[in-house]
Every structure is written in structure tokens, then in C-alpha cells.
Predicted model as a PDB file, atoms N, CA, C, CB and O in Angstrom, pLDDT in the B-factor column:
MODEL        1                                                                  
ATOM      1  N   MET A   1      16.024  96.593 103.451  1.00 82.00           N  
ATOM      2  CA  MET A   1      15.600  96.134 102.185  1.00 82.00           C  
ATOM      3  C   MET A   1      13.917  95.919 102.121  1.00 82.00           C  
ATOM      4  CB  MET A   1      16.410  94.764 101.897  1.00 82.00           C  
ATOM      5  O   MET A   1      13.372  95.222 102.978  1.00 82.00           O  
ATOM      6  N   SER A   2      13.264  96.463 101.219  1.00 88.00           N  
ATOM      7  CA  SER A   2      11.830  96.393 101.156  1.00 88.00           C  
ATOM      8  C   SER A   2      11.499  95.328 100.078  1.00 88.00           C  
ATOM      9  CB  SER A   2      11.190  97.818 100.826  1.00 88.00           C  
ATOM     10  O   SER A   2      12.220  94.912  99.171  1.00 88.00           O  
ATOM     11  N   TYR A   3      10.048  94.943 100.450  1.00 88.00           N  
ATOM     12  CA  TYR A   3       9.644  94.284  99.413  1.00 88.00           C  
ATOM     13  C   TYR A   3       9.439  94.660  98.163  1.00 88.00           C  
ATOM     14  CB  TYR A   3       8.818  93.877  99.666  1.00 88.00           C  
ATOM     15  O   TYR A   3       9.439  93.843  97.242  1.00 88.00           O  
ATOM     16  N   THR A   4       9.236  95.983  97.987  1.00 91.00           N  
ATOM     17  CA  THR A   4       8.876  96.551  96.873  1.00 91.00           C  
ATOM     18  C   THR A   4      10.061  96.600  95.817  1.00 91.00           C  
ATOM     19  CB  THR A   4       8.348  97.839  97.214  1.00 91.00           C  
ATOM     20  O   THR A   4       9.996  96.533  94.590  1.00 91.00           O  
ATOM     21  N   ASP A   5      11.282  96.750  96.740  1.00 93.00           N  
ATOM     22  CA  ASP A   5      12.454  97.148  95.668  1.00 93.00           C  
ATOM     23  C   ASP A   5      12.728  95.549  95.523  1.00 93.00           C  
ATOM     24  CB  ASP A   5      14.004  98.310  96.293  1.00 93.00           C  
ATOM     25  O   ASP A   5      13.631  95.384  94.702  1.00 93.00           O  
ATOM     26  N   LEU A   6      12.292  94.430  95.998  1.00 92.00           N  
ATOM     27  CA  LEU A   6      12.686  92.992  95.536  1.00 92.00           C  
ATOM     28  C   LEU A   6      11.726  92.782  94.307  1.00 92.00           C  
ATOM     29  CB  LEU A   6      12.456  91.747  96.792  1.00 92.00           C  
ATOM     30  O   LEU A   6      12.170  92.290  93.270  1.00 92.00           O  
ATOM     31  N   SER A   7      10.444  93.147  94.423  1.00 90.00           N  
ATOM     32  CA  SER A   7       9.667  92.689  93.587  1.00 90.00           C  
ATOM     33  C   SER A   7      10.017  93.379  92.230  1.00 90.00           C  
ATOM     34  CB  SER A   7       8.338  92.840  94.064  1.00 90.00           C  
ATOM     35  O   SER A   7       9.395  92.820  91.328  1.00 90.00           O  
ATOM     36  N   LYS A   8      10.700  94.274  91.832  1.00 93.00           N  
ATOM     37  CA  LYS A   8      11.118  95.083  90.594  1.00 93.00           C  
ATOM     38  C   LYS A   8      12.350  94.339  90.052  1.00 93.00           C  
ATOM     39  CB  LYS A   8      11.481  96.702  90.947  1.00 93.00           C  
ATOM     40  O   LYS A   8      12.794  94.638  88.944  1.00 93.00           O  
ATOM     41  N   LYS A   9      12.875  93.443  90.751  1.00 94.00           N  
ATOM     42  CA  LYS A   9      14.217  92.754  90.387  1.00 94.00           C  
ATOM     43  C   LYS A   9      13.737  91.442  89.651  1.00 94.00           C  
ATOM     44  CB  LYS A   9      15.222  92.395  91.797  1.00 94.00           C  
ATOM     45  O   LYS A   9      12.689  90.855  89.919  1.00 94.00           O  
ATOM     46  N   SER A  10      14.557  91.100  88.781  1.00 93.00           N  
ATOM     47  CA  SER A  10      14.546  89.857  87.937  1.00 93.00           C  
ATOM     48  C   SER A  10      14.904  88.628  88.776  1.00 93.00           C  
ATOM     49  CB  SER A  10      15.559  89.985  86.738  1.00 93.00           C  
ATOM     50  O   SER A  10      15.688  88.635  89.724  1.00 93.00           O  
ATOM     51  N   VAL A  11      14.074  87.331  88.199  1.00 94.00           N  
ATOM     52  CA  VAL A  11      14.404  86.312  88.920  1.00 94.00           C  
ATOM     53  C   VAL A  11      16.055  85.898  89.026  1.00 94.00           C  
ATOM     54  CB  VAL A  11      13.587  85.284  88.372  1.00 94.00           C  
ATOM     55  O   VAL A  11      16.420  85.191  89.965  1.00 94.00           O  
ATOM     56  N   LYS A  12      16.880  86.304  88.167  1.00 96.00           N  
ATOM     57  CA  LYS A  12      18.276  86.175  88.293  1.00 96.00           C  
ATOM     58  C   LYS A  12      18.678  86.894  89.254  1.00 96.00           C  
ATOM     59  CB  LYS A  12      18.976  86.466  87.231  1.00 96.00           C  
ATOM     60  O   LYS A  12      19.393  86.322  90.077  1.00 96.00           O  
ATOM     61  N   GLU A  13      18.429  88.049  89.426  1.00 96.00           N  
ATOM     62  CA  GLU A  13      18.889  88.965  90.454  1.00 96.00           C  
ATOM     63  C   GLU A  13      18.287  88.560  91.724  1.00 96.00           C  
ATOM     64  CB  GLU A  13      18.557  90.406  90.138  1.00 96.00           C  
ATOM     65  O   GLU A  13      18.844  89.059  92.702  1.00 96.00           O  
ATOM     66  N   LEU A  14      17.569  88.002  91.904  1.00 96.00           N  
ATOM     67  CA  LEU A  14      16.855  87.690  93.278  1.00 96.00           C  
ATOM     68  C   LEU A  14      17.690  86.307  93.393  1.00 96.00           C  
ATOM     69  CB  LEU A  14      14.911  87.544  93.268  1.00 96.00           C  
ATOM     70  O   LEU A  14      17.921  86.122  94.588  1.00 96.00           O  
ATOM     71  N   ASN A  15      18.133  85.453  92.741  1.00 97.00           N  
ATOM     72  CA  ASN A  15      18.917  84.144  93.063  1.00 97.00           C  
ATOM     73  C   ASN A  15      20.119  84.654  93.657  1.00 97.00           C  
ATOM     74  CB  ASN A  15      19.261  83.171  91.774  1.00 97.00           C  
ATOM     75  O   ASN A  15      20.611  84.337  94.740  1.00 97.00           O  
ATOM     76  N   GLU A  16      20.596  85.619  92.675  1.00 97.00           N  
ATOM     77  CA  GLU A  16      22.031  86.048  93.147  1.00 97.00           C  
ATOM     78  C   GLU A  16      22.045  86.769  94.511  1.00 97.00           C  
ATOM     79  CB  GLU A  16      22.697  87.039  92.078  1.00 97.00           C  
ATOM     80  O   GLU A  16      22.994  86.663  95.288  1.00 97.00           O  
ATOM     81  N   LEU A  17      20.927  87.519  94.767  1.00 97.00           N  
ATOM     82  CA  LEU A  17      20.819  88.051  96.271  1.00 97.00           C  
ATOM     83  C   LEU A  17      20.721  86.972  97.213  1.00 97.00           C  
ATOM     84  CB  LEU A  17      19.574  88.964  96.517  1.00 97.00           C  
ATOM     85  O   LEU A  17      21.377  86.950  98.255  1.00 97.00           O  
ATOM     86  N   LEU A  18      19.917  86.080  96.870  1.00 97.00           N  
ATOM     87  CA  LEU A  18      19.577  84.953  98.000  1.00 97.00           C  
ATOM     88  C   LEU A  18      20.893  84.319  98.132  1.00 97.00           C  
ATOM     89  CB  LEU A  18      18.340  83.764  97.581  1.00 97.00           C  
ATOM     90  O   LEU A  18      21.197  84.051  99.294  1.00 97.00           O  
ATOM     91  N   ALA A  19      21.637  84.053  97.345  1.00 98.00           N  
ATOM     92  CA  ALA A  19      22.971  83.417  97.606  1.00 98.00           C  
ATOM     93  C   ALA A  19      24.066  84.242  98.493  1.00 98.00           C  
ATOM     94  CB  ALA A  19      23.590  83.134  96.228  1.00 98.00           C  
ATOM     95  O   ALA A  19      24.776  83.827  99.409  1.00 98.00           O  
ATOM     96  N   GLU A  20      23.970  85.574  97.910  1.00 98.00           N  
ATOM     97  CA  GLU A  20      24.760  86.537  98.896  1.00 98.00           C  
ATOM     98  C   GLU A  20      24.272  86.613 100.520  1.00 98.00           C  
ATOM     99  CB  GLU A  20      24.604  88.071  98.270  1.00 98.00           C  
ATOM    100  O   GLU A  20      25.049  86.612 101.475  1.00 98.00           O  
ATOM    101  N   LEU A  21      22.896  86.675 100.591  1.00 98.00           N  
ATOM    102  CA  LEU A  21      22.119  86.739 101.884  1.00 98.00           C  
ATOM    103  C   LEU A  21      22.526  85.605 102.769  1.00 98.00           C  
ATOM    104  CB  LEU A  21      20.569  86.681 101.641  1.00 98.00           C  
ATOM    105  O   LEU A  21      22.918  85.744 103.928  1.00 98.00           O  
ATOM    106  N   LYS A  22      22.394  84.389 102.084  1.00 98.00           N  
ATOM    107  CA  LYS A  22      22.548  82.798 102.593  1.00 98.00           C  
ATOM    108  C   LYS A  22      24.362  82.986 103.176  1.00 98.00           C  
ATOM    109  CB  LYS A  22      22.252  81.307 100.869  1.00 98.00           C  
ATOM    110  O   LYS A  22      24.734  82.711 104.316  1.00 98.00           O  
ATOM    111  N   ALA A  23      25.098  83.416 102.260  1.00 98.00           N  
ATOM    112  CA  ALA A  23      26.665  83.577 102.575  1.00 98.00           C  
ATOM    113  C   ALA A  23      26.848  84.476 103.752  1.00 98.00           C  
ATOM    114  CB  ALA A  23      27.512  84.224 101.313  1.00 98.00           C  
ATOM    115  O   ALA A  23      27.609  84.068 104.629  1.00 98.00           O  
ATOM    116  N   GLU A  24      26.254  85.668 103.916  1.00 98.00           N  
ATOM    117  CA  GLU A  24      26.279  86.525 104.865  1.00 98.00           C  
ATOM    118  C   GLU A  24      25.774  85.953 106.362  1.00 98.00           C  
ATOM    119  CB  GLU A  24      25.502  87.622 104.351  1.00 98.00           C  
ATOM    120  O   GLU A  24      26.435  86.217 107.366  1.00 98.00           O  
ATOM    121  N   LEU A  25      24.621  85.197 106.426  1.00 98.00           N  
ATOM    122  CA  LEU A  25      23.961  84.233 107.334  1.00 98.00           C  
ATOM    123  C   LEU A  25      25.093  83.719 107.862  1.00 98.00           C  
ATOM    124  CB  LEU A  25      22.997  83.162 106.731  1.00 98.00           C  
ATOM    125  O   LEU A  25      25.615  84.007 108.939  1.00 98.00           O  
ATOM    126  N   PHE A  26      25.492  82.840 106.940  1.00 98.00           N  
ATOM    127  CA  PHE A  26      26.399  81.679 107.353  1.00 98.00           C  
ATOM    128  C   PHE A  26      27.949  82.404 108.189  1.00 98.00           C  
ATOM    129  CB  PHE A  26      26.815  80.696 105.704  1.00 98.00           C  
ATOM    130  O   PHE A  26      28.372  81.977 109.263  1.00 98.00           O  
ATOM    131  N   ALA A  27      28.541  83.447 107.468  1.00 98.00           N  
ATOM    132  CA  ALA A  27      29.158  84.094 108.203  1.00 98.00           C  
ATOM    133  C   ALA A  27      28.997  84.756 109.587  1.00 98.00           C  
ATOM    134  CB  ALA A  27      29.356  84.671 107.574  1.00 98.00           C  
ATOM    135  O   ALA A  27      29.806  84.797 110.513  1.00 98.00           O  
ATOM    136  N   LEU A  28      27.551  85.344 109.483  1.00 98.00           N  
ATOM    137  CA  LEU A  28      27.361  86.003 111.058  1.00 98.00           C  
ATOM    138  C   LEU A  28      27.252  84.857 111.957  1.00 98.00           C  
ATOM    139  CB  LEU A  28      25.914  86.996 111.297  1.00 98.00           C  
ATOM    140  O   LEU A  28      27.681  85.011 113.101  1.00 98.00           O  
ATOM    141  N   ARG A  29      26.776  83.794 111.642  1.00 97.00           N  
ATOM    142  CA  ARG A  29      26.414  82.666 112.254  1.00 97.00           C  
ATOM    143  C   ARG A  29      27.932  82.080 113.036  1.00 97.00           C  
ATOM    144  CB  ARG A  29      25.694  81.636 111.057  1.00 97.00           C  
ATOM    145  O   ARG A  29      28.027  81.685 114.198  1.00 97.00           O  
ATOM    146  N   PHE A  30      28.727  82.144 112.292  1.00 97.00           N  
ATOM    147  CA  PHE A  30      30.003  81.621 112.477  1.00 97.00           C  
ATOM    148  C   PHE A  30      30.714  82.609 113.429  1.00 97.00           C  
ATOM    149  CB  PHE A  30      30.742  81.420 111.116  1.00 97.00           C  
ATOM    150  O   PHE A  30      31.520  82.240 114.283  1.00 97.00           O  
ATOM    151  N   LYS A  31      30.417  83.665 113.255  1.00 97.00           N  
ATOM    152  CA  LYS A  31      31.091  84.829 114.246  1.00 97.00           C  
ATOM    153  C   LYS A  31      30.641  84.844 115.580  1.00 97.00           C  
ATOM    154  CB  LYS A  31      30.820  86.266 113.777  1.00 97.00           C  
ATOM    155  O   LYS A  31      31.315  85.030 116.593  1.00 97.00           O  
ATOM    156  N   ASN A  32      29.249  84.597 115.463  1.00 97.00           N  
ATOM    157  CA  ASN A  32      28.453  84.588 116.685  1.00 97.00           C  
ATOM    158  C   ASN A  32      28.925  83.404 117.392  1.00 97.00           C  
ATOM    159  CB  ASN A  32      26.906  84.560 116.446  1.00 97.00           C  
ATOM    160  O   ASN A  32      29.091  83.551 118.602  1.00 97.00           O  
ATOM    161  N   ALA A  33      29.210  82.099 116.816  1.00 97.00           N  
ATOM    162  CA  ALA A  33      29.759  81.032 117.586  1.00 97.00           C  
ATOM    163  C   ALA A  33      31.069  80.989 118.110  1.00 97.00           C  
ATOM    164  CB  ALA A  33      29.669  80.028 116.939  1.00 97.00           C  
ATOM    165  O   ALA A  33      31.498  80.167 118.920  1.00 97.00           O  
ATOM    166  N   THR A  34      31.795  82.120 117.489  1.00 96.00           N  
ATOM    167  CA  THR A  34      33.253  82.196 117.971  1.00 96.00           C  
ATOM    168  C   THR A  34      33.187  83.460 119.036  1.00 96.00           C  
ATOM    169  CB  THR A  34      34.425  82.481 116.592  1.00 96.00           C  
ATOM    170  O   THR A  34      34.198  83.796 119.654  1.00 96.00           O  
ATOM    171  N   ARG A  35      32.069  84.054 119.183  1.00 95.00           N  
ATOM    172  CA  ARG A  35      32.100  85.231 120.236  1.00 95.00           C  
ATOM    173  C   ARG A  35      32.903  86.377 119.647  1.00 95.00           C  
ATOM    174  CB  ARG A  35      32.790  84.776 121.683  1.00 95.00           C  
ATOM    175  O   ARG A  35      33.649  87.054 120.355  1.00 95.00           O  
ATOM    176  N   GLN A  36      32.733  86.607 118.232  1.00 96.00           N  
ATOM    177  CA  GLN A  36      33.281  87.723 117.604  1.00 96.00           C  
ATOM    178  C   GLN A  36      32.232  88.688 117.248  1.00 96.00           C  
ATOM    179  CB  GLN A  36      34.038  87.336 116.449  1.00 96.00           C  
ATOM    180  O   GLN A  36      32.533  89.837 116.924  1.00 96.00           O  
ATOM    181  N   LEU A  37      30.984  88.267 117.295  1.00 95.00           N  
ATOM    182  CA  LEU A  37      29.757  89.267 116.817  1.00 95.00           C  
ATOM    183  C   LEU A  37      29.180  90.177 117.866  1.00 95.00           C  
ATOM    184  CB  LEU A  37      28.507  88.433 116.293  1.00 95.00           C  
ATOM    185  O   LEU A  37      28.432  89.683 118.710  1.00 95.00           O  
ATOM    186  N   ASP A  38      29.396  91.168 117.886  1.00 95.00           N  
ATOM    187  CA  ASP A  38      28.936  92.141 118.840  1.00 95.00           C  
ATOM    188  C   ASP A  38      27.524  92.458 118.821  1.00 95.00           C  
ATOM    189  CB  ASP A  38      29.626  93.314 118.676  1.00 95.00           C  
ATOM    190  O   ASP A  38      26.849  92.644 119.834  1.00 95.00           O  
ATOM    191  N   GLN A  39      26.982  92.528 117.283  1.00 96.00           N  
ATOM    192  CA  GLN A  39      25.658  93.028 116.897  1.00 96.00           C  
ATOM    193  C   GLN A  39      24.830  91.877 116.499  1.00 96.00           C  
ATOM    194  CB  GLN A  39      25.730  94.055 115.765  1.00 96.00           C  
ATOM    195  O   GLN A  39      24.593  91.733 115.299  1.00 96.00           O  
ATOM    196  N   THR A  40      24.254  90.849 117.555  1.00 95.00           N  
ATOM    197  CA  THR A  40      23.609  89.679 117.122  1.00 95.00           C  
ATOM    198  C   THR A  40      22.137  90.044 116.425  1.00 95.00           C  
ATOM    199  CB  THR A  40      23.471  88.708 118.394  1.00 95.00           C  
ATOM    200  O   THR A  40      21.413  89.086 116.152  1.00 95.00           O  
ATOM    201  N   HIS A  41      21.736  91.196 116.169  1.00 97.00           N  
ATOM    202  CA  HIS A  41      20.419  91.490 115.892  1.00 97.00           C  
ATOM    203  C   HIS A  41      20.704  91.204 114.494  1.00 97.00           C  
ATOM    204  CB  HIS A  41      19.804  92.931 116.321  1.00 97.00           C  
ATOM    205  O   HIS A  41      19.789  90.694 113.846  1.00 97.00           O  
ATOM    206  N   LYS A  42      21.874  91.456 113.881  1.00 97.00           N  
ATOM    207  CA  LYS A  42      21.981  91.396 112.362  1.00 97.00           C  
ATOM    208  C   LYS A  42      21.761  89.886 111.798  1.00 97.00           C  
ATOM    209  CB  LYS A  42      23.480  91.949 111.905  1.00 97.00           C  
ATOM    210  O   LYS A  42      21.498  89.649 110.619  1.00 97.00           O  
ATOM    211  N   ILE A  43      21.890  89.009 112.697  1.00 97.00           N  
ATOM    212  CA  ILE A  43      21.301  87.639 112.200  1.00 97.00           C  
ATOM    213  C   ILE A  43      19.918  87.726 111.861  1.00 97.00           C  
ATOM    214  CB  ILE A  43      21.418  86.531 113.235  1.00 97.00           C  
ATOM    215  O   ILE A  43      19.600  87.338 110.737  1.00 97.00           O  
ATOM    216  N   ASN A  44      18.911  88.227 112.740  1.00 98.00           N  
ATOM    217  CA  ASN A  44      17.509  88.551 112.584  1.00 98.00           C  
ATOM    218  C   ASN A  44      17.238  88.962 111.397  1.00 98.00           C  
ATOM    219  CB  ASN A  44      17.045  89.456 113.422  1.00 98.00           C  
ATOM    220  O   ASN A  44      16.446  88.336 110.693  1.00 98.00           O  
ATOM    221  N   LEU A  45      17.897  90.175 110.941  1.00 97.00           N  
ATOM    222  CA  LEU A  45      17.670  91.057 109.847  1.00 97.00           C  
ATOM    223  C   LEU A  45      17.996  90.299 108.801  1.00 97.00           C  
ATOM    224  CB  LEU A  45      18.387  92.314 109.859  1.00 97.00           C  
ATOM    225  O   LEU A  45      17.153  90.309 107.904  1.00 97.00           O  
ATOM    226  N   VAL A  46      19.076  89.552 108.596  1.00 98.00           N  
ATOM    227  CA  VAL A  46      19.599  88.906 107.443  1.00 98.00           C  
ATOM    228  C   VAL A  46      18.383  87.733 107.200  1.00 98.00           C  
ATOM    229  CB  VAL A  46      21.249  88.282 107.734  1.00 98.00           C  
ATOM    230  O   VAL A  46      17.890  87.517 106.093  1.00 98.00           O  
ATOM    231  N   LYS A  47      18.036  87.093 108.321  1.00 98.00           N  
ATOM    232  CA  LYS A  47      17.002  86.027 108.027  1.00 98.00           C  
ATOM    233  C   LYS A  47      15.716  86.794 107.499  1.00 98.00           C  
ATOM    234  CB  LYS A  47      16.651  85.103 109.406  1.00 98.00           C  
ATOM    235  O   LYS A  47      15.098  86.309 106.552  1.00 98.00           O  
ATOM    236  N   LYS A  48      15.373  87.766 107.980  1.00 97.00           N  
ATOM    237  CA  LYS A  48      14.309  88.484 107.503  1.00 97.00           C  
ATOM    238  C   LYS A  48      14.201  88.823 105.936  1.00 97.00           C  
ATOM    239  CB  LYS A  48      14.324  89.650 108.243  1.00 97.00           C  
ATOM    240  O   LYS A  48      13.240  88.754 105.170  1.00 97.00           O  
ATOM    241  N   ASP A  49      15.511  89.209 105.741  1.00 97.00           N  
ATOM    242  CA  ASP A  49      15.813  89.569 104.302  1.00 97.00           C  
ATOM    243  C   ASP A  49      15.762  88.473 103.236  1.00 97.00           C  
ATOM    244  CB  ASP A  49      17.155  90.136 104.242  1.00 97.00           C  
ATOM    245  O   ASP A  49      15.439  88.611 102.056  1.00 97.00           O  
ATOM    246  N   ILE A  50      16.205  87.168 103.980  1.00 97.00           N  
ATOM    247  CA  ILE A  50      16.268  85.967 102.983  1.00 97.00           C  
ATOM    248  C   ILE A  50      14.641  85.486 102.655  1.00 97.00           C  
ATOM    249  CB  ILE A  50      17.232  84.588 103.750  1.00 97.00           C  
ATOM    250  O   ILE A  50      14.312  84.850 101.653  1.00 97.00           O  
ATOM    251  N   ALA A  51      13.732  85.935 103.715  1.00 97.00           N  
ATOM    252  CA  ALA A  51      12.500  85.428 103.888  1.00 97.00           C  
ATOM    253  C   ALA A  51      11.874  86.224 102.633  1.00 97.00           C  
ATOM    254  CB  ALA A  51      11.848  85.673 105.421  1.00 97.00           C  
ATOM    255  O   ALA A  51      11.343  85.686 101.662  1.00 97.00           O  
ATOM    256  N   ARG A  52      12.033  87.577 102.834  1.00 96.00           N  
ATOM    257  CA  ARG A  52      11.556  88.520 101.562  1.00 96.00           C  
ATOM    258  C   ARG A  52      11.861  88.184 100.586  1.00 96.00           C  
ATOM    259  CB  ARG A  52      11.905  89.735 101.441  1.00 96.00           C  
ATOM    260  O   ARG A  52      11.036  88.027  99.686  1.00 96.00           O  
ATOM    261  N   THR A  53      13.253  87.940 100.420  1.00 97.00           N  
ATOM    262  CA  THR A  53      13.522  87.519  98.723  1.00 97.00           C  
ATOM    263  C   THR A  53      12.898  86.178  98.434  1.00 97.00           C  
ATOM    264  CB  THR A  53      15.268  87.342  98.280  1.00 97.00           C  
ATOM    265  O   THR A  53      12.388  86.104  97.316  1.00 97.00           O  
ATOM    266  N   LEU A  54      12.838  85.320  99.035  1.00 97.00           N  
ATOM    267  CA  LEU A  54      12.207  83.999  98.711  1.00 97.00           C  
ATOM    268  C   LEU A  54      10.698  84.224  98.595  1.00 97.00           C  
ATOM    269  CB  LEU A  54      12.533  82.885  99.833  1.00 97.00           C  
ATOM    270  O   LEU A  54      10.052  83.405  97.940  1.00 97.00           O  
ATOM    271  N   THR A  55      10.084  85.247  99.165  1.00 96.00           N  
ATOM    272  CA  THR A  55       8.700  85.413  98.816  1.00 96.00           C  
ATOM    273  C   THR A  55       8.489  86.136  97.399  1.00 96.00           C  
ATOM    274  CB  THR A  55       8.018  86.217  99.946  1.00 96.00           C  
ATOM    275  O   THR A  55       7.534  85.949  96.645  1.00 96.00           O  
ATOM    276  N   ALA A  56       9.606  87.025  97.185  1.00 95.00           N  
ATOM    277  CA  ALA A  56       9.412  87.554  95.928  1.00 95.00           C  
ATOM    278  C   ALA A  56       9.849  86.616  94.886  1.00 95.00           C  
ATOM    279  CB  ALA A  56      10.075  88.800  95.806  1.00 95.00           C  
ATOM    280  O   ALA A  56       9.466  86.871  93.744  1.00 95.00           O  
ATOM    281  N   LEU A  57      10.566  85.600  95.066  1.00 95.00           N  
ATOM    282  CA  LEU A  57      10.897  84.633  93.940  1.00 95.00           C  
ATOM    283  C   LEU A  57       9.524  83.986  93.922  1.00 95.00           C  
ATOM    284  CB  LEU A  57      12.241  83.529  94.207  1.00 95.00           C  
ATOM    285  O   LEU A  57       8.934  84.158  92.856  1.00 95.00           O  
ATOM    286  N   ASN A  58       8.944  83.365  94.733  1.00 95.00           N  
ATOM    287  CA  ASN A  58       7.647  82.435  94.875  1.00 95.00           C  
ATOM    288  C   ASN A  58       6.669  83.382  93.846  1.00 95.00           C  
ATOM    289  CB  ASN A  58       6.959  82.255  96.758  1.00 95.00           C  
ATOM    290  O   ASN A  58       6.104  82.952  92.840  1.00 95.00           O  
ATOM    291  N   MET A  59       6.621  84.599  94.292  1.00 94.00           N  
ATOM    292  CA  MET A  59       5.540  85.543  93.651  1.00 94.00           C  
ATOM    293  C   MET A  59       5.887  85.429  92.018  1.00 94.00           C  
ATOM    294  CB  MET A  59       5.679  87.300  94.288  1.00 94.00           C  
ATOM    295  O   MET A  59       5.011  85.402  91.154  1.00 94.00           O  
ATOM    296  N   LYS A  60       7.015  85.379  91.809  1.00 92.00           N  
ATOM    297  CA  LYS A  60       7.519  85.620  90.255  1.00 92.00           C  
ATOM    298  C   LYS A  60       7.019  84.228  89.701  1.00 92.00           C  
ATOM    299  CB  LYS A  60       9.415  85.894  90.010  1.00 92.00           C  
ATOM    300  O   LYS A  60       6.283  84.176  88.716  1.00 92.00           O  
ATOM    301  N   LYS A  61       7.346  83.374  90.213  1.00 90.00           N  
ATOM    302  CA  LYS A  61       7.185  81.752  89.763  1.00 90.00           C  
ATOM    303  C   LYS A  61       5.733  81.652  89.655  1.00 90.00           C  
ATOM    304  CB  LYS A  61       7.802  80.515  90.929  1.00 90.00           C  
ATOM    305  O   LYS A  61       5.312  80.962  88.726  1.00 90.00           O  
ATOM    306  N   ASN A  62       4.803  82.269  90.510  1.00 91.00           N  
ATOM    307  CA  ASN A  62       3.520  81.924  90.545  1.00 91.00           C  
ATOM    308  C   ASN A  62       2.870  82.645  89.516  1.00 91.00           C  
ATOM    309  CB  ASN A  62       2.951  82.121  91.790  1.00 91.00           C  
ATOM    310  O   ASN A  62       1.783  82.311  89.045  1.00 91.00           O  
ATOM    311  N   GLU A  63       3.680  83.862  89.084  1.00 86.00           N  
ATOM    312  CA  GLU A  63       3.079  84.783  87.694  1.00 86.00           C  
ATOM    313  C   GLU A  63       3.174  84.094  86.747  1.00 86.00           C  
ATOM    314  CB  GLU A  63       3.753  86.086  87.227  1.00 86.00           C  
ATOM    315  O   GLU A  63       2.171  83.970  86.044  1.00 86.00           O  
ATOM    316  N   LYS A  64       4.405  83.397  86.381  1.00 81.00           N  
ATOM    317  CA  LYS A  64       4.700  82.574  85.150  1.00 81.00           C  
ATOM    318  C   LYS A  64       3.639  81.102  85.266  1.00 81.00           C  
ATOM    319  CB  LYS A  64       6.552  82.161  85.149  1.00 81.00           C  
ATOM    320  O   LYS A  64       3.366  80.659  84.150  1.00 81.00           O  
ATOM    321  N   GLU A  65       3.164  80.490  86.178  1.00 83.00           N  
ATOM    322  CA  GLU A  65       2.554  79.535  85.982  1.00 83.00           C  
ATOM    323  C   GLU A  65       1.259  80.129  85.821  1.00 83.00           C  
ATOM    324  CB  GLU A  65       2.751  78.580  86.890  1.00 83.00           C  
ATOM    325  O   GLU A  65       0.660  79.425  85.008  1.00 83.00           O  
ATOM    326  N   VAL A  66       0.486  81.139  86.219  1.00 82.00           N  
ATOM    327  CA  VAL A  66      -0.855  81.884  85.716  1.00 82.00           C  
ATOM    328  C   VAL A  66      -0.637  81.959  84.302  1.00 82.00           C  
ATOM    329  CB  VAL A  66      -1.142  83.434  86.347  1.00 82.00           C  
ATOM    330  O   VAL A  66      -1.347  81.266  83.573  1.00 82.00           O  
ATOM    331  N   LYS A  67       0.092  82.573  83.896  1.00 70.00           N  
ATOM    332  CA  LYS A  67       0.048  83.036  82.536  1.00 70.00           C  
ATOM    333  C   LYS A  67       0.158  81.871  81.584  1.00 70.00           C  
ATOM    334  CB  LYS A  67       1.143  84.041  82.277  1.00 70.00           C  
ATOM    335  O   LYS A  67       0.139  82.063  80.368  1.00 70.00           O  
TER     336      LYS A  67                                                      
ENDMDL                                                                          
END                                                                             
């Protein structure tokens, strides 16, 4: 997921995506703790996606404050 794709989404869509990513991260961490996760690199990928989403949300909020 790239930042340019995220910047085109609305605030509502970004909040929904953020909730989905956090749920996915929780599931991945749970699977990792129970030794059921083979591809542990996915945890880092989801964390980075969460960070990108939060960055896009903050940029949208800053744009509203400037206007």
C-alpha cells in the first residue's frame, strides 16, 4: 500500500482502514505468540501500513486546520 493511494481516500475510509489494520496486527501477534505464524515479516509490513495510514490521517487533519 503506497502513501499516494492513501492520500486519495477520505478521512472516513482511512479510519476504517486503520481499524482493519489494527485488527490484523492483533491477529498476527496472537498467531506469532502461539507459534502458528510462519511468515513473521508480515507483522512489520502491517505496522508500516498503520504508520502510513496515520500519516495520511494527520495530513488531512492539518489541511483542515490550515483552511
